[in-house]
C-alpha positions as CSV (number, residue, x, y, z in Angstrom):
1,M,81.2,133.9,95.3
2,P,79.5,130.8,96.9
3,T,80.8,127.4,96.0
4,R,78.4,125.3,94.0
5,I,77.9,121.7,95.2
6,S,77.6,119.3,92.3
7,A,75.1,116.5,92.4
8,T,76.8,114.7,89.6
9,H,80.4,114.5,90.9
10,P,82.1,113.3,94.1
11,P,84.2,115.8,96.0
12,R,87.6,116.1,94.3
13,Y,90.9,114.9,95.6
14,R,93.3,117.8,95.0
15,L,96.6,119.3,95.9
16,H,96.9,122.1,98.5
17,K,99.9,123.8,96.9
18,P,101.2,125.7,99.9
19,S,101.5,122.6,102.1
20,G,101.9,119.9,99.5
21,Q,99.0,118.0,101.2
22,A,96.0,116.3,99.6
23,V,92.7,118.0,100.4
24,V,89.0,117.2,99.8
25,T,86.1,119.5,100.7
26,F,82.8,118.3,102.1
27,G,80.2,120.8,103.0
28,R,82.7,123.8,102.8
29,K,85.0,122.0,105.2
30,D,88.5,121.1,104.1
31,H,89.9,117.7,105.1
32,Y,93.6,117.3,104.8
33,L,94.7,113.8,104.0
34,G,98.5,113.8,104.2
35,V,101.1,114.1,101.5
36,H,99.5,114.4,98.1
37,N,99.5,111.4,95.8
38,T,100.6,108.9,98.3
39,R,98.9,105.6,99.1
40,E,97.9,106.8,102.6
41,S,96.3,110.0,101.3
42,L,94.4,108.2,98.6
43,E,93.1,105.6,101.1
44,A,92.0,108.4,103.4
45,Y,90.2,110.0,100.5
46,H,88.4,106.8,99.7
47,R,87.5,106.3,103.3
48,L,85.9,109.7,103.4
49,I,84.0,109.0,100.2
50,A,82.8,105.7,101.6
51,Q,81.6,107.6,104.8
52,W,79.9,110.2,102.7
53,H,78.0,107.5,100.9
54,A,77.2,105.7,104.2
55,D,75.7,109.0,105.4
56,G,73.3,108.9,102.5
57,Q,75.0,111.4,100.2
58,Q,75.3,110.4,96.5
59,F,76.4,111.9,93.3
60,L,73.8,111.3,90.6
61,P,75.2,110.9,87.2
62,N,73.3,112.8,84.4
63,A,72.1,110.3,81.9
64,N,73.6,112.4,79.1
65,D,77.0,112.8,80.8
66,V,79.1,109.7,79.9
67,S,82.1,110.9,81.9
68,A,79.9,111.2,85.0
69,Q,78.7,107.7,84.5
70,R,82.2,106.5,84.1
71,R,83.3,108.3,87.3
72,H,80.4,106.7,89.2
73,A,81.3,103.3,87.9
74,I,84.9,103.8,89.1
75,H,84.1,105.3,92.6
76,A,81.2,103.2,93.7
77,P,83.1,99.9,93.9
78,I,86.1,101.6,95.5
79,A,83.9,103.2,98.1
80,G,82.3,99.8,98.9
81,R,85.8,98.2,99.3
82,C,86.9,101.1,101.5
83,A,83.8,100.8,103.7
84,A,84.4,97.1,104.1
85,L,88.1,97.7,105.1
86,C,87.1,100.4,107.6
87,A,84.5,98.2,109.2
88,A,87.1,95.4,109.7
């Protein structure tokens, strides 16, 4: 069954149980970020999200979905800060 790409949500940070690593999937490609739930893996996730935004990809919150709007409000500033840190 093909994976559906959501236009309303960023790619998820999740646990790869067999390895204990954090993983995020962009365009059907898994990116392993290091040990799950560590500062390093979360920073790597935010760097990838910032790069994803810089490449023109966006998640578009549905006007009726308050939780999507909340997620966008949380991730957009973080992605901007990560992009600034990566550029430095």
